[in-house]
N, C-alpha and C positions, 0 to 999 in steps of 0.2 A: 417519436425521438423524448427519449427525460432531459428534456435542463437541464437536469441540476451537475453540478459541475465529478468531476471524479478527484481524491484527493489523492497528489503523490508524496509521499516522503519520504528520500536520502537526501544523503551529503553532497553526495556527486552530484558536480551540477552536471559531468557529459551523458549522468542516467542518466537526471530529470530533463534535460534536452535532449533525448535519443526518446525516453516515452511522452513526452508532450509531443514530439513528432507524429510518434506514431498516433495515437490516439486524437490529436487533431485533426488531421489526415481522414482518418475515421469519424471524426462527426462530432467527437468529446470536446467539452467543456472543461479546462483541467485547474485548477491549483495549486501550488508546489511548496511544500510545510521543509525546509533544513533542520529538523531536529522536530522527531517526536515528542516535547514540550512546543515545538512552534505547532505544528499538528494538532495537538491539541487545545489548544487557544482558538485554534481555528472551529476545531468540531463543536465547539460548548459556544458559539457565533454566527455558524451558516447550516443549511442543508446540503449532504452529498449522496451521492448517485451511488457511490463508494471506494477504497479506501487501495492503494496498492504502496504499497509499507517494506522498506530495507527492511532486515531484522535490526544491521544494530546502525545508530545515530549518536553523532554526539549529543552531548545534553546532560545524559544520565537518565532517559523516557526513550524506552527501549518499540522496539513494533510488538514487542509480547504487552507493553505497558501498556500502549496506547487499543490496541486489542481487548485485554484486560479492562477500559477504561470507560470501554463502547459495550462489554459486557454490564456492564453497572451506570450506563447510560445510556446508550442508543443502543441499545439491542437487536434494535430492526435492523442496523443496519453488521452484526457479526455473519452471518451470508454473502456479505458482500467486499470480501476482505480478499483479501491477495498479497504472500508476501514475496521481498526477490530478494537475494543473498548470495554473496560471494560465498559465502560461509557454512555452505553445508556438510562440512566431513566435522565441523564441529559439535563435540555430544551437547553441553548444553543446548545450542541451535540447536542442534537433532528432537529436543526432548522438547520445546519450548512449541515448534510446531505441529509436536505429535499431537500436546498439552491444547491447540488452536482449534486443532481440524480444518484452517485456513489451507490452499493449493499455496506451495512456491513451487517460484521462478526461476534457476538457477543459473546467475551472472558466469560469464556473457549469453546473454539470453537472443533470441531471434525475433524482429519481430511481429509475424506472425505467431507465434508462437503464445507473445501474449499477449493480442488481440483474440488467440483463438477462448484462453482464459478468461478476456476481459466481456468478452460474448458472452462466455458461459452461465458468469458468474452475474452480471450489470443488468 
């Protein structure tokens, strides 16, 4: 198993705790970021197995912004990005998701739904 951690980006502590518990029970290491800006800082300093990101995070850096940064700086990680959002009906969110080509899991989601996508992508 790849020892690199999965970066989880979400500003909701309950979502981070849920995702962390599910992934760690399945043997994955997890590093959490509360914002896109914090995630970019972590990505600049370390290596990750994959990224699970909310589309909307505080601080002006969105999940789509993180994806765009990866395209420029760590393109090898682009195929290992999963978005999570509770805002799938928003036209801008749908447009951004379509532009990235990354899979999206709609909140609220089940543990097995998350793990299935993680195992397929990572």
